[in-house]
C-alpha positions as CSV (number, residue, x, y, z in Angstrom):
1,Q,0.0,0.0,0.0
2,V,1.0,3.6,-0.7
3,Q,-0.2,6.3,1.6
4,L,-0.5,9.8,0.1
5,V,-1.0,13.1,2.0
6,E,-1.4,16.4,0.2
7,S,-0.7,19.8,1.8
8,G,-0.2,23.4,0.8
9,G,-3.7,24.4,-0.3
10,R,-5.2,27.7,0.9
11,L,-7.0,30.8,-0.2
12,V,-5.0,33.0,-2.6
13,Q,-5.7,35.9,-4.9
14,A,-5.8,35.7,-8.6
15,G,-2.4,36.0,-10.1
16,G,-0.7,34.5,-7.0
17,S,1.2,31.3,-6.6
18,L,1.0,28.2,-4.4
19,R,3.1,25.1,-4.1
20,L,1.3,21.9,-3.3
21,S,3.1,18.9,-1.7
22,C,2.2,15.2,-1.8
23,Q,4.1,13.1,0.9
24,A,4.2,9.4,0.1
25,S,4.9,6.5,2.5
26,G,4.6,2.8,2.6
27,R,6.5,1.8,-0.5
28,T,9.6,2.9,-2.5
29,F,8.5,6.3,-3.8
30,S,10.6,6.2,-6.9
31,D,8.8,3.1,-8.1
32,Y,5.6,5.1,-8.7
33,G,4.5,7.4,-11.5
34,M,2.6,10.3,-9.9
35,G,-0.2,12.6,-10.9
36,W,-2.2,15.6,-9.8
37,F,-6.0,15.8,-10.4
38,R,-8.5,18.4,-9.3
39,Q,-12.2,18.5,-8.6
40,A,-14.3,21.6,-8.5
41,P,-17.8,21.6,-7.0
42,G,-20.3,19.9,-9.2
43,K,-17.7,18.8,-11.7
44,E,-15.8,15.6,-12.5
45,R,-12.3,15.0,-11.2
46,E,-10.0,16.1,-14.0
47,F,-6.3,15.5,-14.8
48,V,-3.8,18.3,-14.1
49,A,-0.3,17.0,-14.4
50,T,1.7,13.8,-14.3
51,I,5.3,12.8,-13.8
52,S,7.0,9.5,-14.6
53,W,8.4,7.0,-12.1
54,N,12.1,6.8,-11.2
55,T,13.8,10.0,-12.1
56,G,10.7,11.7,-13.3
57,G,12.2,12.4,-16.6
58,S,8.8,12.7,-18.4
59,T,6.0,15.2,-17.5
60,Y,2.7,16.1,-19.1
61,Y,0.1,18.8,-18.4
62,A,-3.4,19.6,-19.1
63,D,-3.8,22.4,-21.6
64,S,-5.5,24.5,-19.0
65,V,-2.4,24.6,-16.8
66,K,0.4,24.3,-19.3
67,G,2.9,27.1,-18.9
68,R,1.6,28.0,-15.4
69,F,2.0,24.8,-13.4
70,T,5.1,22.7,-12.9
71,I,5.1,19.2,-11.5
72,S,8.3,17.8,-9.9
73,R,9.4,15.1,-7.5
74,D,12.1,14.6,-4.8
75,N,12.7,10.9,-4.3
76,A,15.0,11.5,-1.4
77,R,12.1,13.2,0.4
78,N,9.3,10.9,-0.9
79,T,7.5,14.0,-2.1
80,M,5.9,15.3,-5.2
81,Y,5.2,19.0,-5.8
82,L,2.9,21.1,-7.9
83,Q,4.1,24.7,-8.3
84,M,1.2,26.8,-9.4
85,N,1.7,30.3,-10.8
86,S,-0.6,32.9,-12.3
87,L,-3.5,31.3,-10.5
88,K,-7.0,32.0,-11.8
89,P,-10.4,31.7,-10.2
90,E,-11.1,28.7,-12.4
91,D,-8.2,26.8,-10.7
92,T,-10.3,26.7,-7.5
93,A,-10.8,23.0,-6.6
94,V,-9.8,20.2,-4.3
95,Y,-6.4,18.9,-5.6
96,F,-5.6,15.2,-5.3
97,C,-2.4,13.4,-5.8
98,A,-2.3,9.9,-7.1
99,A,0.2,7.1,-7.7
100,R,0.6,4.1,-10.1
101,F,3.3,1.5,-9.9
102,R,6.1,1.9,-12.5
103,G,3.9,4.4,-14.2
104,T,5.0,6.6,-17.1
105,I,2.7,9.3,-18.4
106,A,-0.9,8.7,-17.4
107,T,-3.8,11.1,-17.6
108,I,-6.8,8.9,-16.8
109,R,-8.1,8.5,-13.3
110,E,-8.5,4.7,-13.6
111,Q,-4.8,4.3,-14.3
112,Y,-4.0,5.3,-10.8
113,N,-4.1,2.8,-7.9
114,Y,-3.6,5.1,-4.9
115,W,-5.1,8.5,-4.0
116,G,-4.7,11.1,-1.3
117,Q,-7.5,12.8,0.5
118,G,-7.0,16.2,-1.2
119,T,-6.2,19.7,-0.4
120,Q,-8.4,22.7,-1.0
121,V,-7.2,25.5,-3.3
122,T,-9.4,28.6,-3.5
123,V,-8.5,31.5,-5.9
124,S,-10.3,34.7,-5.3
125,S,-10.9,37.2,-8.1
């Protein structure tokens, strides 16, 4: 089992920045491809960004966040990050991290085996 705990979400003004963290435990973190998803009220959970397992040499982003968000991982700290810049009100959502064993690039929810509980990001206009 892999346990995932997100942190870093809070209220921020439009144009501001946040960095989300996802702390993993229970298995060898570098063995897992990781992803960020988000869910706004009344909407489906949607893909945000993904990073491949091991060194994290491959990343991929949703068009809505490309150029504004950056996904990264620190295997020594068992942690994944999402740096979010130029935030917009439409970025408001609960952000979830997810993991899949030996995963490369994956954008579909069902491809992930483990999920965190989420952290709330609210962007005010």
